[in-house]
PyMOL Python script that loads the backbone (N, CA, C, O; Angstrom):
from pymol import cmd

cmd.read_pdbstr("""\
ATOM      1  N   MET A   1     117.741 135.099  87.348  1.00  0.00           N
ATOM      2  CA  MET A   1     116.949 134.436  86.342  1.00  0.00           C
ATOM      3  C   MET A   1     116.860 132.953  86.683  1.00  0.00           C
ATOM      4  O   MET A   1     117.823 132.369  87.180  1.00  0.00           O
ATOM      5  N   SER A   2     115.734 132.356  86.424  1.00  0.00           N
ATOM      6  CA  SER A   2     115.550 130.950  86.789  1.00  0.00           C
ATOM      7  C   SER A   2     116.074 130.029  85.692  1.00  0.00           C
ATOM      8  O   SER A   2     116.281 130.431  84.547  1.00  0.00           O
ATOM      9  N   ASN A   3     116.275 128.790  86.087  1.00  0.00           N
ATOM     10  CA  ASN A   3     116.760 127.799  85.129  1.00  0.00           C
ATOM     11  C   ASN A   3     115.613 127.318  84.256  1.00  0.00           C
ATOM     12  O   ASN A   3     114.471 127.224  84.706  1.00  0.00           O
ATOM     13  N   VAL A   4     115.925 127.021  83.022  1.00  0.00           N
ATOM     14  CA  VAL A   4     114.935 126.501  82.092  1.00  0.00           C
ATOM     15  C   VAL A   4     114.859 124.992  82.299  1.00  0.00           C
ATOM     16  O   VAL A   4     115.887 124.315  82.333  1.00  0.00           O
ATOM     17  N   THR A   5     113.648 124.466  82.437  1.00  0.00           N
ATOM     18  CA  THR A   5     113.487 123.024  82.623  1.00  0.00           C
ATOM     19  C   THR A   5     112.744 122.446  81.435  1.00  0.00           C
ATOM     20  O   THR A   5     111.816 123.055  80.903  1.00  0.00           O
ATOM     21  N   ASN A   6     113.161 121.284  81.040  1.00  0.00           N
ATOM     22  CA  ASN A   6     112.513 120.582  79.949  1.00  0.00           C
ATOM     23  C   ASN A   6     111.376 119.768  80.550  1.00  0.00           C
ATOM     24  O   ASN A   6     111.617 118.781  81.244  1.00  0.00           O
ATOM     25  N   LEU A   7     110.143 120.175  80.288  1.00  0.00           N
ATOM     26  CA  LEU A   7     108.989 119.527  80.906  1.00  0.00           C
ATOM     27  C   LEU A   7     108.812 118.091  80.432  1.00  0.00           C
ATOM     28  O   LEU A   7     108.371 117.238  81.202  1.00  0.00           O
ATOM     29  N   THR A   8     109.147 117.815  79.187  1.00  0.00           N
ATOM     30  CA  THR A   8     109.029 116.447  78.676  1.00  0.00           C
ATOM     31  C   THR A   8     109.960 115.523  79.447  1.00  0.00           C
ATOM     32  O   THR A   8     109.574 114.422  79.838  1.00  0.00           O
ATOM     33  N   GLN A   9     111.176 115.977  79.658  1.00  0.00           N
ATOM     34  CA  GLN A   9     112.143 115.178  80.405  1.00  0.00           C
ATOM     35  C   GLN A   9     111.678 114.991  81.849  1.00  0.00           C
ATOM     36  O   GLN A   9     111.825 113.905  82.411  1.00  0.00           O
ATOM     37  N   PHE A  10     111.128 116.024  82.442  1.00  0.00           N
ATOM     38  CA  PHE A  10     110.628 115.945  83.811  1.00  0.00           C
ATOM     39  C   PHE A  10     109.492 114.934  83.912  1.00  0.00           C
ATOM     40  O   PHE A  10     109.465 114.125  84.840  1.00  0.00           O
ATOM     41  N   ARG A  11     108.543 114.972  82.956  1.00  0.00           N
ATOM     42  CA  ARG A  11     107.426 114.026  82.967  1.00  0.00           C
ATOM     43  C   ARG A  11     107.914 112.591  82.801  1.00  0.00           C
ATOM     44  O   ARG A  11     107.404 111.681  83.454  1.00  0.00           O
ATOM     45  N   LYS A  12     108.899 112.385  81.929  1.00  0.00           N
ATOM     46  CA  LYS A  12     109.431 111.037  81.721  1.00  0.00           C
ATOM     47  C   LYS A  12     110.104 110.520  82.993  1.00  0.00           C
ATOM     48  O   LYS A  12     109.933 109.353  83.347  1.00  0.00           O
ATOM     49  N   GLN A  13     110.853 111.358  83.672  1.00  0.00           N
ATOM     50  CA  GLN A  13     111.500 110.950  84.919  1.00  0.00           C
ATOM     51  C   GLN A  13     110.460 110.590  85.968  1.00  0.00           C
ATOM     52  O   GLN A  13     110.620 109.611  86.698  1.00  0.00           O
ATOM     53  N   LYS A  14     109.400 111.377  86.044  1.00  0.00           N
ATOM     54  CA  LYS A  14     108.336 111.113  87.011  1.00  0.00           C
ATOM     55  C   LYS A  14     107.646 109.793  86.687  1.00  0.00           C
ATOM     56  O   LYS A  14     107.366 109.004  87.589  1.00  0.00           O
ATOM     57  N   ALA A  15     107.371 109.545  85.414  1.00  0.00           N
ATOM     58  CA  ALA A  15     106.726 108.294  85.002  1.00  0.00           C
ATOM     59  C   ALA A  15     107.618 107.097  85.313  1.00  0.00           C
ATOM     60  O   ALA A  15     107.130 106.056  85.752  1.00  0.00           O
ATOM     61  N   ARG A  16     108.920 107.240  85.089  1.00  0.00           N
ATOM     62  CA  ARG A  16     109.852 106.147  85.400  1.00  0.00           C
ATOM     63  C   ARG A  16     109.860 105.845  86.894  1.00  0.00           C
ATOM     64  O   ARG A  16     109.876 104.683  87.299  1.00  0.00           O
ATOM     65  N   ALA A  17     109.848 106.887  87.703  1.00  0.00           N
ATOM     66  CA  ALA A  17     109.857 106.691  89.154  1.00  0.00           C
ATOM     67  C   ALA A  17     108.580 105.995  89.613  1.00  0.00           C
ATOM     68  O   ALA A  17     108.630 105.120  90.477  1.00  0.00           O
ATOM     69  N   GLU A  18     107.431 106.375  89.043  1.00  0.00           N
ATOM     70  CA  GLU A  18     106.169 105.728  89.411  1.00  0.00           C
ATOM     71  C   GLU A  18     106.164 104.261  88.997  1.00  0.00           C
ATOM     72  O   GLU A  18     105.699 103.403  89.746  1.00  0.00           O
ATOM     73  N   LYS A  19     106.684 103.973  87.800  1.00  0.00           N
ATOM     74  CA  LYS A  19     106.756 102.581  87.341  1.00  0.00           C
ATOM     75  C   LYS A  19     107.667 101.762  88.250  1.00  0.00           C
ATOM     76  O   LYS A  19     107.380 100.604  88.553  1.00  0.00           O
ATOM     77  N   ARG A  20     108.765 102.373  88.679  1.00  0.00           N
ATOM     78  CA  ARG A  20     109.710 101.675  89.539  1.00  0.00           C
ATOM     79  C   ARG A  20     109.068 101.323  90.877  1.00  0.00           C
ATOM     80  O   ARG A  20     109.261 100.217  91.381  1.00  0.00           O
ATOM     81  N   THR A  21     108.304 102.253  91.461  1.00  0.00           N
ATOM     82  CA  THR A  21     107.658 101.962  92.743  1.00  0.00           C
ATOM     83  C   THR A  21     106.589 100.891  92.576  1.00  0.00           C
ATOM     84  O   THR A  21     106.430 100.032  93.443  1.00  0.00           O
ATOM     85  N   GLU A  22     105.850 100.936  91.460  1.00  0.00           N
ATOM     86  CA  GLU A  22     104.835  99.910  91.203  1.00  0.00           C
ATOM     87  C   GLU A  22     105.491  98.545  90.993  1.00  0.00           C
ATOM     88  O   GLU A  22     104.975  97.528  91.456  1.00  0.00           O
ATOM     89  N   ALA A  23     106.621  98.526  90.297  1.00  0.00           N
ATOM     90  CA  ALA A  23     107.332  97.272  90.065  1.00  0.00           C
ATOM     91  C   ALA A  23     107.847  96.688  91.376  1.00  0.00           C
ATOM     92  O   ALA A  23     107.800  95.475  91.576  1.00  0.00           O
ATOM     93  N   ASP A  24     108.335  97.539  92.260  1.00  0.00           N
ATOM     94  CA  ASP A  24     108.806  97.056  93.560  1.00  0.00           C
ATOM     95  C   ASP A  24     107.660  96.455  94.368  1.00  0.00           C
ATOM     96  O   ASP A  24     107.827  95.428  95.027  1.00  0.00           O
ATOM     97  N   ALA A  25     106.500  97.099  94.313  1.00  0.00           N
ATOM     98  CA  ALA A  25     105.338  96.578  95.040  1.00  0.00           C
ATOM     99  C   ALA A  25     104.906  95.232  94.464  1.00  0.00           C
ATOM    100  O   ALA A  25     104.576  94.316  95.217  1.00  0.00           O
ATOM    101  N   ASN A  26     104.905  95.104  93.146  1.00  0.00           N
ATOM    102  CA  ASN A  26     104.525  93.842  92.522  1.00  0.00           C
ATOM    103  C   ASN A  26     105.543  92.748  92.815  1.00  0.00           C
ATOM    104  O   ASN A  26     105.173  91.586  92.987  1.00  0.00           O
ATOM    105  N   ALA A  27     106.818  93.108  92.874  1.00  0.00           N
ATOM    106  CA  ALA A  27     107.844  92.119  93.184  1.00  0.00           C
ATOM    107  C   ALA A  27     107.649  91.580  94.592  1.00  0.00           C
ATOM    108  O   ALA A  27     107.843  90.389  94.837  1.00  0.00           O
ATOM    109  N   ALA A  28     107.268  92.448  95.513  1.00  0.00           N
ATOM    110  CA  ALA A  28     107.024  91.996  96.882  1.00  0.00           C
ATOM    111  C   ALA A  28     105.767  91.149  96.959  1.00  0.00           C
ATOM    112  O   ALA A  28     105.696  90.206  97.747  1.00  0.00           O
ATOM    113  N   LYS A  29     104.779  91.482  96.146  1.00  0.00           N
ATOM    114  CA  LYS A  29     103.503  90.775  96.210  1.00  0.00           C
ATOM    115  C   LYS A  29     103.551  89.435  95.485  1.00  0.00           C
ATOM    116  O   LYS A  29     103.077  88.430  96.013  1.00  0.00           O
ATOM    117  N   PHE A  30     104.113  89.411  94.293  1.00  0.00           N
ATOM    118  CA  PHE A  30     104.065  88.214  93.465  1.00  0.00           C
ATOM    119  C   PHE A  30     105.400  87.481  93.367  1.00  0.00           C
ATOM    120  O   PHE A  30     105.440  86.355  92.871  1.00  0.00           O
ATOM    121  N   GLY A  31     106.468  88.076  93.815  1.00  0.00           N
ATOM    122  CA  GLY A  31     107.787  87.488  93.643  1.00  0.00           C
ATOM    123  C   GLY A  31     108.201  86.599  94.796  1.00  0.00           C
ATOM    124  O   GLY A  31     109.350  86.654  95.234  1.00  0.00           O
ATOM    125  N   ARG A  32     107.292  85.784  95.295  1.00  0.00           N
ATOM    126  CA  ARG A  32     107.593  84.909  96.421  1.00  0.00           C
ATOM    127  C   ARG A  32     107.515  83.459  95.974  1.00  0.00           C
ATOM    128  O   ARG A  32     106.799  83.124  95.030  1.00  0.00           O
ATOM    129  N   THR A  33     108.250  82.615  96.655  1.00  0.00           N
ATOM    130  CA  THR A  33     108.170  81.193  96.357  1.00  0.00           C
ATOM    131  C   THR A  33     106.894  80.634  96.965  1.00  0.00           C
ATOM    132  O   THR A  33     106.242  81.280  97.786  1.00  0.00           O
ATOM    133  N   LYS A  34     106.551  79.428  96.550  1.00  0.00           N
ATOM    134  CA  LYS A  34     105.332  78.803  97.055  1.00  0.00           C
ATOM    135  C   LYS A  34     105.433  78.579  98.563  1.00  0.00           C
ATOM    136  O   LYS A  34     104.454  78.763  99.286  1.00  0.00           O
ATOM    137  N   ALA A  35     106.604  78.184  99.034  1.00  0.00           N
ATOM    138  CA  ALA A  35     106.794  77.944 100.464  1.00  0.00           C
ATOM    139  C   ALA A  35     106.604  79.229 101.265  1.00  0.00           C
ATOM    140  O   ALA A  35     105.966  79.216 102.318  1.00  0.00           O
ATOM    141  N   GLN A  36     107.151  80.333 100.773  1.00  0.00           N
ATOM    142  CA  GLN A  36     106.990  81.611 101.466  1.00  0.00           C
ATOM    143  C   GLN A  36     105.527  82.023 101.504  1.00  0.00           C
ATOM    144  O   GLN A  36     105.026  82.474 102.534  1.00  0.00           O
ATOM    145  N   ARG A  37     104.843  81.866 100.372  1.00  0.00           N
ATOM    146  CA  ARG A  37     103.435  82.246 100.301  1.00  0.00           C
ATOM    147  C   ARG A  37     102.592  81.398 101.247  1.00  0.00           C
ATOM    148  O   ARG A  37     101.720  81.926 101.938  1.00  0.00           O
ATOM    149  N   LEU A  38     102.843  80.087 101.286  1.00  0.00           N
ATOM    150  CA  LEU A  38     102.088  79.205 102.171  1.00  0.00           C
ATOM    151  C   LEU A  38     102.350  79.527 103.638  1.00  0.00           C
ATOM    152  O   LEU A  38     101.434  79.485 104.460  1.00  0.00           O
ATOM    153  N   ARG A  39     103.607  79.851 103.967  1.00  0.00           N
ATOM    154  CA  ARG A  39     103.941  80.199 105.346  1.00  0.00           C
ATOM    155  C   ARG A  39     103.209  81.471 105.771  1.00  0.00           C
ATOM    156  O   ARG A  39     102.673  81.540 106.878  1.00  0.00           O
ATOM    157  N   GLU A  40     103.186  82.471 104.901  1.00  0.00           N
ATOM    158  CA  GLU A  40     102.497  83.718 105.228  1.00  0.00           C
ATOM    159  C   GLU A  40     100.995  83.506 105.355  1.00  0.00           C
ATOM    160  O   GLU A  40     100.357  84.104 106.221  1.00  0.00           O
ATOM    161  N   GLU A  41     100.422  82.658 104.496  1.00  0.00           N
ATOM    162  CA  GLU A  41      98.991  82.360 104.601  1.00  0.00           C
ATOM    163  C   GLU A  41      98.686  81.631 105.906  1.00  0.00           C
ATOM    164  O   GLU A  41      97.667  81.900 106.542  1.00  0.00           O
ATOM    165  N   ALA A  42      99.567  80.704 106.312  1.00  0.00           N
ATOM    166  CA  ALA A  42      99.361  79.978 107.561  1.00  0.00           C
ATOM    167  C   ALA A  42      99.456  80.922 108.758  1.00  0.00           C
ATOM    168  O   ALA A  42      98.676  80.807 109.703  1.00  0.00           O
ATOM    169  N   GLU A  43     100.406  81.851 108.718  1.00  0.00           N
ATOM    170  CA  GLU A  43     100.543  82.822 109.807  1.00  0.00           C
ATOM    171  C   GLU A  43      99.300  83.709 109.900  1.00  0.00           C
ATOM    172  O   GLU A  43      98.830  84.014 110.996  1.00  0.00           O
ATOM    173  N   ALA A  44      98.774  84.118 108.746  1.00  0.00           N
ATOM    174  CA  ALA A  44      97.568  84.953 108.745  1.00  0.00           C
ATOM    175  C   ALA A  44      96.373  84.170 109.283  1.00  0.00           C
ATOM    176  O   ALA A  44      95.559  84.715 110.028  1.00  0.00           O
ATOM    177  N   ALA A  45      96.264  82.896 108.911  1.00  0.00           N
ATOM    178  CA  ALA A  45      95.159  82.068 109.401  1.00  0.00           C
ATOM    179  C   ALA A  45      95.274  81.856 110.906  1.00  0.00           C
ATOM    180  O   ALA A  45      94.271  81.886 111.619  1.00  0.00           O
ATOM    181  N   ARG A  46      96.497  81.642 111.387  1.00  0.00           N
ATOM    182  CA  ARG A  46      96.711  81.444 112.818  1.00  0.00           C
ATOM    183  C   ARG A  46      96.363  82.720 113.586  1.00  0.00           C
ATOM    184  O   ARG A  46      95.759  82.656 114.657  1.00  0.00           O
ATOM    185  N   ALA A  47      96.740  83.868 113.045  1.00  0.00           N
ATOM    186  CA  ALA A  47      96.421  85.140 113.702  1.00  0.00           C
ATOM    187  C   ALA A  47      94.910  85.369 113.728  1.00  0.00           C
ATOM    188  O   ALA A  47      94.369  85.850 114.725  1.00  0.00           O
ATOM    189  N   ALA A  48      94.234  85.028 112.639  1.00  0.00           N
ATOM    190  CA  ALA A  48      92.778  85.193 112.597  1.00  0.00           C
ATOM    191  C   ALA A  48      92.102  84.255 113.590  1.00  0.00           C
ATOM    192  O   ALA A  48      91.133  84.641 114.245  1.00  0.00           O
ATOM    193  N   ALA A  49      92.603  83.029 113.707  1.00  0.00           N
ATOM    194  CA  ALA A  49      92.021  82.073 114.648  1.00  0.00           C
ATOM    195  C   ALA A  49      92.241  82.532 116.087  1.00  0.00           C
ATOM    196  O   ALA A  49      91.353  82.390 116.928  1.00  0.00           O
ATOM    197  N   THR A  50      93.412  83.078 116.369  1.00  0.00           N
ATOM    198  CA  THR A  50      93.696  83.583 117.711  1.00  0.00           C
ATOM    199  C   THR A  50      92.768  84.741 118.047  1.00  0.00           C
ATOM    200  O   THR A  50      92.224  84.813 119.150  1.00  0.00           O
ATOM    201  N   LEU A  51      92.591  85.640 117.094  1.00  0.00           N
ATOM    202  CA  LEU A  51      91.700  86.772 117.315  1.00  0.00           C
ATOM    203  C   LEU A  51      90.265  86.298 117.520  1.00  0.00           C
ATOM    204  O   LEU A  51      89.570  86.798 118.404  1.00  0.00           O
ATOM    205  N   GLU A  52      89.822  85.353 116.725  1.00  0.00           N
ATOM    206  CA  GLU A  52      88.465  84.826 116.847  1.00  0.00           C
ATOM    207  C   GLU A  52      88.284  84.128 118.195  1.00  0.00           C
ATOM    208  O   GLU A  52      87.214  84.215 118.798  1.00  0.00           O
ATOM    209  N   GLY A  53      89.317  83.442 118.669  1.00  0.00           N
ATOM    210  CA  GLY A  53      89.242  82.742 119.939  1.00  0.00           C
ATOM    211  C   GLY A  53      89.187  83.665 121.141  1.00  0.00           C
ATOM    212  O   GLY A  53      88.720  83.271 122.210  1.00  0.00           O
ATOM    213  N   HIS A  54      89.658  84.885 120.973  1.00  0.00           N
ATOM    214  CA  HIS A  54      89.680  85.825 122.091  1.00  0.00           C
ATOM    215  C   HIS A  54      88.487  86.771 122.099  1.00  0.00           C
ATOM    216  O   HIS A  54      88.398  87.647 122.960  1.00  0.00           O
ATOM    217  N   LYS A  55      87.580  86.605 121.160  1.00  0.00           N
ATOM    218  CA  LYS A  55      86.397  87.464 121.146  1.00  0.00           C
ATOM    219  C   LYS A  55      85.478  87.099 122.297  1.00  0.00           C
ATOM    220  O   LYS A  55      85.384  85.937 122.692  1.00  0.00           O
ATOM    221  N   ARG A  56      84.807  88.100 122.826  1.00  0.00           N
ATOM    222  CA  ARG A  56      83.867  87.878 123.921  1.00  0.00           C
ATOM    223  C   ARG A  56      82.495  87.593 123.351  1.00  0.00           C
ATOM    224  O   ARG A  56      82.068  88.218 122.380  1.00  0.00           O
ATOM    225  N   ASP A  57      81.810  86.643 123.963  1.00  0.00           N
ATOM    226  CA  ASP A  57      80.439  86.346 123.573  1.00  0.00           C
ATOM    227  C   ASP A  57      79.517  87.249 124.370  1.00  0.00           C
ATOM    228  O   ASP A  57      79.639  87.355 125.590  1.00  0.00           O
ATOM    229  N   SER A  58      78.606  87.891 123.685  1.00  0.00           N
ATOM    230  CA  SER A  58      77.660  88.741 124.403  1.00  0.00           C
ATOM    231  C   SER A  58      76.280  88.105 124.292  1.00  0.00           C
ATOM    232  O   SER A  58      75.610  88.214 123.265  1.00  0.00           O
ATOM    233  N   ASP A  59      75.868  87.438 125.368  1.00  0.00           N
ATOM    234  CA  ASP A  59      74.553  86.814 125.408  1.00  0.00           C
ATOM    235  C   ASP A  59      73.475  87.825 125.788  1.00  0.00           C
ATOM    236  O   ASP A  59      72.324  87.699 125.371  1.00  0.00           O
ATOM    237  N   ALA A  60      73.850  88.817 126.571  1.00  0.00           N
ATOM    238  CA  ALA A  60      72.891  89.823 127.019  1.00  0.00           C
ATOM    239  C   ALA A  60      72.666  90.837 125.900  1.00  0.00           C
ATOM    240  O   ALA A  60      73.592  91.149 125.152  1.00  0.00           O
ATOM    241  N   PRO A  61      71.444  91.352 125.782  1.00  0.00           N
ATOM    242  CA  PRO A  61      71.202  92.386 124.768  1.00  0.00           C
ATOM    243  C   PRO A  61      71.968  93.655 125.122  1.00  0.00           C
ATOM    244  O   PRO A  61      72.224  93.950 126.289  1.00  0.00           O
ATOM    245  N   GLU A  62      72.316  94.379 124.101  1.00  0.00           N
ATOM    246  CA  GLU A  62      73.082  95.603 124.321  1.00  0.00           C
ATOM    247  C   GLU A  62      72.204  96.664 124.977  1.00  0.00           C
ATOM    248  O   GLU A  62      71.044  96.839 124.604  1.00  0.00           O
ATOM    249  N   ALA A  63      72.760  97.362 125.944  1.00  0.00           N
ATOM    250  CA  ALA A  63      72.034  98.442 126.616  1.00  0.00           C
ATOM    251  C   ALA A  63      72.180  99.705 125.785  1.00  0.00           C
ATOM    252  O   ALA A  63      73.285 100.091 125.404  1.00  0.00           O
ATOM    253  N   GLU A  64      71.079 100.326 125.518  1.00  0.00           N
ATOM    254  CA  GLU A  64      71.132 101.543 124.707  1.00  0.00           C
ATOM    255  C   GLU A  64      70.657 102.734 125.479  1.00  0.00           C
ATOM    256  O   GLU A  64      70.635 103.845 124.949  1.00  0.00           O
TER     257      GLU A  64
END
""", "prot")
cmd.dss("prot")
cmd.show_as("cartoon", "prot")
cmd.util.cbc("prot")
cmd.orient("prot")
């Protein structure tokens, strides 16, 4: 015979787990100091500039 499960309790546990994962994601996203946020923005800008600098210019029309 199988065990009886309380569905209300199961749903509450699932909701708590989802809230916990969302809270962890928000803590990582918004729980940073201004210095950390500025450093990450500068790193992203530097990476974008490096990528832009390494792009090839195509003066010739594309062959189709």
